[in-house]
N, C-alpha and C positions, 0 to 999 in steps of 0.2 A: 595239770592231773600226771603228766611223766614226771614232774618235781615230786608230789608224795607219794609217787613209785618206790623215788629212789631215796626219799626218807624212811621207806617204812622196809627195803631191803636193806638199808644201812642199820637200822632198829634191831632186825631178826639177827641180821648178823653178828651184832656186837653180843644181843642178849644171848642166843645161842652159844657163841665162843666161850663166853664167862660160865656159862652152864656145864657147859662139858668139859671143864677145865675142873671145874667143884665137884663135877663125878665123878671124874679121875680119879683125884684127889681123896674123895669117900671113900670108892670101889677098893684102891690099893692100898690105902694108909689105913683107913678107919675100921673096913671091916675083911683087909688083908685078904683082899681076892688075887687071885694068881695075875702077873703082868699081863700075860699073853692073852687072858682072859678078858681082862679090864681093858685092853689096848682094842680087843678085837669088836668089845661093845661100842666105846667112843668112832671107829671107823664105821661101823654099820649106819649110827648115829647119823653119823658128818655124812653120809651117802643120801643117808633119808633129808639130812634139809638142805644139802645140796638139790634134791630133786625140788624140794619147797619153794626154794630160792628161784630156779631154772620154772617153777608154774608161774611165782607172784609176780613175777619181771614179764614174761612172754605172754601171760593169757592176755592183759589189758592190750600190749601192741599186738597181739595177732586181732584181739576184736577192732583196734582202729582199724588195721588194714581193709578187713573186711567189709568196715562201713566204710572206708574211703574209696574201695574198689567197688562194690553197689553204688556206690554217687557217682563215679565215673563213668561205671557203664549205661546208667538211667540216663547221666547228661548227655553222654554221647548220641545214644539214642533217641534222645530229645533235638539235638542239634541236627539232627538228621532232614527232618522236612522243612525245616525254613530256611536253609542253604537249597535245599531242593526246592523252594516255592520263588525266591529269591533270582534264581537262575531262573526258572521256566520264564516266569513276568519279564524278566527283562528282557528274553529272547522276544518274548513277544512283541513289547513294548515298541524295540530298535524295527519290526517290520514296519511299522505303522507311524514312522517320523523319520523327518526328512532334515530338519535342523540339524544342521554341524556342532552346532552347542550344546545341543540336548543331545544329541548322538555322542559327543567324548565323555557327557557326564554321566551315559547310562554304561558306558566302557570303562570309566573309573568303578561307577558298582562293580561288575562284569569282576573287573580286574582284584577287586577285594572282596568279593564272594567266594574267588577262584584262590585267592590266599586262606579265607575261615577253610576253604575246602581241603586243601592240603594239610591246615592244624588237625583238623577232623581226622584226617587221613590219618597222620604220625601218632596222635592220639589211641585212636583203633589200634594201629599198630605197635604201640607199647604195650597195649591194654594185654593184647596176644601172647607179645613174647611173655610181661613178665609171669602171667599163666602157665609160662612153658606148653602153649601151644606149637605145632608143626604148623604153618602159613602153606599148603602148596596150592598153586592155583595154575589151569590152564590156559596159558598165553603165549600171543605172537610178539616175541623178543623186537623184533621191525618195530612195533608199532608203539612201543617202549622205548625205543632206542629213537628216535624220531621227534616225539615229543619232550622226550630229556635234550636231546640236543638242538630242538626250536627254543625251548626255555632258556638255556645257557647263552644261546648266540645272542637274544634280546638281551642280557644280562653283560654280555661281552660283546659289542656290534666291530669292537677292532680287530679283530681275531678270524679267519676263516676256517669251516670247519668241513671240511669233505666226507661225504658218505658213501659208503657199500657197503650198503648192508643185504645180506638173503632172509627172502621169510622163513620163519622157521618157529615151529610152536613149542615149547618149553615147560616142563612141569615145576612149578617154584615159589619162592616168591614176589610178586611184583614188585610191591611196595618198597619191600628193603631194599631190590635189587635196582630200582631207581634212585634211591639215595645212594647207592654204592657209585653208580652213573654219574651222579651230579658232583660226587666229590671228585671221581678222577678225572671230568672234564674238567671242575672249577683250577684242581692242581696243575691238569695243565694250562691252562690258560693262564698260570699265577707264574708258573716259573719258564712261561715264553715270550720273547720280545710281541709286541706289539705288530698286527699285520703277517706275521706267523701263520702257519697251517698245520691246525690237526685234524688228524684224520681217522674217521670212526670205521672201523669194518665188520662182517659177522658174515664170517663162512666156514662151512667143515666145522661145526658147534664151537666156535673157539669167538670170541670178541676179543677186539685189538683194538685200542684206544695210541696214538703215535701222535708225539710230536717235535718240537723243532728249538725246544728249548734249553734249558743250561746243562740238563743231564745231571747225574749222579754218579759220586765217584765211589771204587770198591767198599770200602770204608764203611761211608755211609751208607750204601745201600743195605748191607748188615743189619742197619738199626732203623730206617725210616717206618718200620710198621710197628716198634715200641709206642706205648701211649705217650702222646706228649713231646716225641721225641723233636729236639732242635735239630734243623739244619744251621751249620756253619758260616754257608756261603748268605745264609737269606733268616734273620731274627724271625721271619712269620714259622720258620719252621714247616713241617710236614702236619703236627699238632695229632689230637683224636682222632683226625680225619679218618685216615690209613690204617691205622689201630682195627676203628670198627671194620675200613674195609674188607682184613683180613680176616676177624670172629666171624662175619658175616658168611663169608667163603667158605671157610673151616667148618660154621653150622651146616652149611647147603650142602657140602661135596662139591665144591666149587674150585677148579686147580684154578692157582694162583700164580701167574710168572711176572718177573718183574725183569726187564734187560734197560741197558741205560750205561751213555758213556759221556762222560765230561766234556760240555759245550756241541754236542752231537744230539743231542735230544735222548728221550725215552720210552720205550713200548711197555703197553702193560695189557698182559693177555690172561682172561678169565677162559678156562675149559669147560663146558657144558655137558659133558660124557655121559650119558646114562641119564638125561635128563627128557628125553622124547616126552610129548604128551601124545596119547591114543585116540585122545577124543578129536 
């Protein structure tokens, strides 16, 4: 499809270029039309051709994107029912079974369903953000923090997570914020020693994540939010994760601060001033 479009655009460009050269020669040399007038006619035709080329190149692409968007939305909608059905039935079966092996198998099914649900939420969030939809929901930040910490704790049992979280309803993007929290917690784990403590607190509209890791020097601290930035100390680098964190915070009016000292750990602060939910 797009290969044919490239050929059509190339042919159209070559043909129109030769035609304009010939037309200019005909107007200026054969008909002895004023140079300024001849150039004006050619420039006008060039702008018209530019519009036609843009239309020729973008119309099929727009149509393709719209079709893909519609397919994604429909597929997403149809996935919701089977996922919910699996979750409900697994929960009901668990109540009636006492066999340990069978319960373990059901737990694996439940875990796999949770992974599917996570992909579903990510796709739903991606579609909404690409459609430039502002996702604002009222939710208790304590519930999200507890869920995300529990998720990370299961992945990294070698670290200690200490929670000091106030219950507070805020108006924001819950799924996007969950991804931000996951990223910050994983970075804290990645750059900390085993058995070290990571403290997560929320009070006075401020979320703090404090680790006892290797810390970041002042030079690197300026660059860590750049896309794909690589740390000198660790070949893994900070990657695109912190770039996405800053991008999310900027779009959602969350004040982001980072304080760090080499060999003394890092503190990340997210301030949610003005995000109160009145529900």
